[in-house]
Residue, then its C-alpha position, 0 to 999 in steps of 0.5 A: m656229871l652233866t646231862p649230855f646234849l640230846p637232839s629234841d624237838e625244842t633244839r631242832r627247831a632252834y638255830h645257832s647262826g654260823l654253826s653247822g646244823k644237824v648233819f643228816d644221814p646220807g639216806d635222809l636227804i631227799q624226799r621220796k615218793d615211797q617214803g611211807k613204805r620204807d623201813r626206818v633205821l636207827t643206829f646207835e654206835t657204842v663201845k659202852y653199852g654192847p653185850p652183855f647189856e641189851v639196848v631196845v627202842r621204845t616209841n610213842v607209836t606203841e605208847w612206850k610199851t613195846d620193846h623194839r629189839g635190834v642187832y649188835a655188830d661192829n660196835c653198833w646196835r641197829f634197829t629196823l622199824p617197819g615203814a608201814a607203822f612208822a610212816g610219819p614223825f615219831y618220838m623215841k628213846f633207847v632203854l637199857n636192860t629194861n629199866f634204864w631209860m636214856v637220859g634227856g628228852d624224847v627224841l623226835v625222828e621226823r618224817y623225812e628221816r629214813a635213818r638216824y644215827f646216835h653215838d655214845a656222846q648223845v646217849l647216856f644210861a645212868h643211875k639218877v639222884r634227884f633232890q627237889t629243894n627250896q632250901w638248898q638252892p644255889n648259891h649253895l652247892v650240893t654234891l654227891r659222894n659215894s662208896l665206889d669213888g671214895w667218900s672224899r670225891d665230889i660228883y657235881g650235878a646240875f640245878r634245874n627246875d628247883a632240883w639238884e640232879f646227879y647222873l652216874d653212868r651205868d657203864i661206870y657204876p654197874n653194881a649196887f653202891d651207897a651214896k650221900l648228898v653233901l652241902d657246901g663241900h663239907l656237910f654230909m646229909s644226916g641219916a642212912n646212906l642212899t642205896l642205888t642198884a641196877a634194879h632201882p636206879l632212881v632215888q628222888l628226895d625232897d626237903t622233908q627227907v634231906v637234913f644237914p647237921a648245920t644251916p649255913s646261909a647263902f644268897k639264892h640267885g635263881y639261875d639254873n645250871f649255875s654253881s660257883v666253885a673257885n679253884p687255885g687256877e683262878q687265883f693264880t691266873v686272875r691275879s688283879t682283883g679290885r677292893e671295895d675301898e678303891n675308886y675306879d674310873v669305870i666299872v664294867i658289869g660283864s666280861g663278854m663280847g661287849g664288856g670284855v672289849l670295852a674293859d681292855a680298851l679303857s684300861d689300855r687308855g689309862l683308865k682304872v677299870l673294874v670288871l665284875e663277872s658273875g661266873g668263874l674261869l671255865f676256859p682260858a680261851h675259845i673252846n675251839e682252841l681246846p682239845r675237841t669233844e663230842v659234847d656240845l659245851a655251849t649247850r652243856d654250860r648255858l644257864g636257865h635264866f628266864v621263864s616264858v610268859n606264854p609257853l604255848e605260844n612260843p615254847w622255843f625261845q632258846p637260852g644261851v647265857h653263859f656266866n664265866l670269864g669271857g661270857r658267850s665269847v668263849y663259845w661263839s661261832g666266830l662269824i663277823p660279817r658287817m651290817q650292810d647299808w639296808e640293815f641300818r634302816s632308819v633307826w640306827p643313829t647316823s653318828v653310829r652308822n658313820y663310825l662303823t662304816v666310814k674310814p676317817a682320814g689316816g685312820r680306820s672305820g669302826y668295823q676295820q678296828a673291830e676286824r683287826l681286834m678280832r683277827k679277821c680270817k684272811t683265806l681258806g685257800p685255793f678251793q674257796n677262792k676258786l668256788r667264790r670266783y665261779l659263783n661270781q661268774q655264774l651269778g654275778s648279774e644278781f648276787t655277790a659271793t664273798d668269803l664268810p668273814r670269821s675271827m680266825h687268826q692267821p698272823d703270817l699270811n698276807r692278803k693273798g694267802k701267801l706265807q710270810n716270815v713266821l713271827q707270831r703264833s695264832t691266837g685262834g678264835f677270838s674271845t674276851a677271856d683270852l683278851l683279858l687274861d693276856s692283859l692280866g698276865f703282864a704288869n705294865p700299862a697295856g697289861r694289868n696296871n689299870l685292870r681289875v677283874n672280880l670273878h664270882h661277883l653277881v651284881k644285884h643293884i645300881e645305886t643312883t642319886n639325882g640322875t647319877a649312878t653312885a655305886v654297884i651292889c653285888e653278891d660275892l658268891i664265894g665269900r658270901v658277903e655283899r659288896r659295894y663298889q664305886a666309880s665315876k662311870i658304870v657300864l652294863a654289859c650283861g646281855s639282852l636279858e640280864s642288862p634290862k633285868l638289872a636296870l628294872n630291879s634297880g628302879l632306874t628312871d625310864p622316861n619313855n617306858m621302853m626298858g625291857k621292851g622289844l626283845t627280838d631276834h633275826p629270823a633264819y631259815f635252814y634248808k635241811a637237805h644237804h645235797a651231794l655235790p658232783d663227783s664227775g663231769p665238768l663240775q666234779w672239782i666242786g665235789k672234791r671230798r676234801g674241798h671246804a668253803k664258807l661263803i656269803l651271798r648277797h643280792k646286789s639290789a638288796t634294800a630294806s624292802q626287797h632281797a633283804y637277806h644274807i645267804e650262808l653257803l657251807v661246803n663240807a660241814r665236817f671240816w667246820d672248825t675241825r681240830h684234832a691232836d690225835d691223827d686217828l681222829w683226824r683221819q676219821v674226818v678226812d677219810h669219811p666215805d660220805p661225798s662232798r655236801v652243801e648246806i645253805k641258809f638264809l638270814f634276815d634282819s628284823p625291826l624290833n617287836d614291841c609286843n615282846f618284853v622282859q619283865a623283872k620279878g626281883v633280885g634272885q628271880k628269873v625274868d619273865i619274857q614274851v617273844k612271839p614268833n618272828l614272821s617278818a620274813h615269811g613273805y620271802k618263802s617263794e624267793m628263798v625256794q627260787v634262790r636255793n634252786l638257782v644256787l644249788t643248780t649252779l653248784g651242780v646238784s642233780d637231785p630233784l628240787k621242789s619249785s614251791w615252799e614245803d615246811d618239811e624241807w626247812s627249819q624255821g629259826i623264827y623263835g629266837t635265841v638269846h645270844h642274837a636277840g636284842g633291843t631291850l635297851r635300845m639306842s636312839a638319836d632323838g631321845s625316844g629309846v632308853v640310851d642315846e647314840n653314845l649308849k648313855f642312859l637318857a636319865y643318867d649322866n654316867l650310866y651306860c650300856c654296851d651289849v646287844s640290848v642297845f640295838p635299835s633293830i636286829p641285823a641279818a649279820n651276826p651281831s658280834l663284830t658290830l658290838a665289838a665296834l660299839a665297845l671301841r667307840l664307847a671306849d673313845e667316848l669314856s676316855a675323851 
């Protein structure tokens, strides 16, 4: 069992551009003068932990000692905390039957949150087994077996902070039971069984207490929450694996947005391509195409892959690496805006800029090619069209409103949204897992004839001789052997931390001493209040409860030095990627009593900060990073408030709006997320970076990089479309 996602101080300060933020309770949204006098209400909706269980609340306000009791009715525990004692922000946790504390970090309830809602997917009470170990770290696999499930069924845990952790839900495991740890699927720990009871739900172990009857060897890779487990589905689906004795035209390291697009394009052009992917096959397509879940899969599956050099200065840089076929493209939000002219600044090579934006005679620009590949959405229908036209009429002297471009396949609609002859099924949200599996499923030149994919192959080292990359050395995590592959050209596509880690651990020549420097993300600011839209009067159509729109606003006079931001506007976040096969669940969404609401956020571009860095500490070790808070857009705070007020007033919001910046009203995404951060292997046209304008390492004639680490600045636009276009450009270069 994996720890569920819990909203903590850390995650609340982070952001995922393009994803709807935390949905606040309707009573939380507006600051009120009597806030400090009002009671605070916590609601926990649960069908698992109702009576005879008892749930209480403990908080830091009472030093975690006082049980605040609630009332259970209609499948909900409700707790009322007195406003006088709980006027400010506080931390809390639920506790079950006195000794089962809620799993996860302390939950911050901020000052403006008069009410807070929880449900079963967010709250877990569990028996816990924690095994601290230096000897049996991944790529070893430690599982838990127990007497209730039968001694042949594995319970999978997660490895974090040098320990295996296993959680067994109190609802499923209510009574005393025995358990044992199992190593690598077949070696039971020696000695007596572990005993867990309701009175003693925690067992803590270390290497002195756990002994296995054999000592198999395995490569220790150093990543948290990453264990390699193969399955028959992988074997039968990814049927085209590469051998060490084959010679390849190109080896691509990583199958995410850059590497997956590049590998597919090169193989289609007739080059023999080997993809080396550290992870396995978790999902065959984007997670939005799967049955829905209350659990945040992107957070659940991400790896721990770095250590912050100065956690007191910036403890909130967010992890986001995913080791699996398709990388993060399986989890991304699907936003594909283009970079605007001002976002290129003066640091993007002219040849790259022209490729992306200029349409050649009889052809498509790089952005047009990438939009076609990623299946750009054509329409969200009449409500969004009407709202876009209205905003352009009202704000057109200063701003342009357009549809927020997304990867969402609508094959049988024309540009006006009219249904054509139905021939093609939607592929949904784009992912390179889907792209590569589609190719691997067919034996022809557009399929797997030229494409090989090796899963569970963790690359450790690039061999080089006299300015040429000669081989890739990797660990076969399932076979537990080291392997060596050769190709005419080698491409790193591992991401903004993993690519510089590999380059540094390989001792690659770095003429400008720039490898690993400049790790930067774009700043983003989220207005926390989600205001109700009008349900009466001339603008009541905007407050239509089943209206849904995703729009982007840009200032018409934007330059690199003024009005340099994108505004994302979302009406009715509950419809963001809503997909349910169960009509009863769908009705809970569409018939929700909450009025129509609007969310707004501002995204800025950013130059690279050379004080930020990635430092490699050797194979099998996490990288060290330093990322300082990005304050490059702080000068826009006053303008953001003015524009927020202008936009919300135009939409008919009647709630009082502050005329000056107040920190409590905004979440500041200035700390960075690895999935939008880049710059650590920056490109340049003048030889001042790490790779040239064709993404080739300056010191090598056949070594390239194709991920966000090559970005010489970080655009306000989400990077996925630009990266996919760069991958197509590199495919042209390598196949020429």
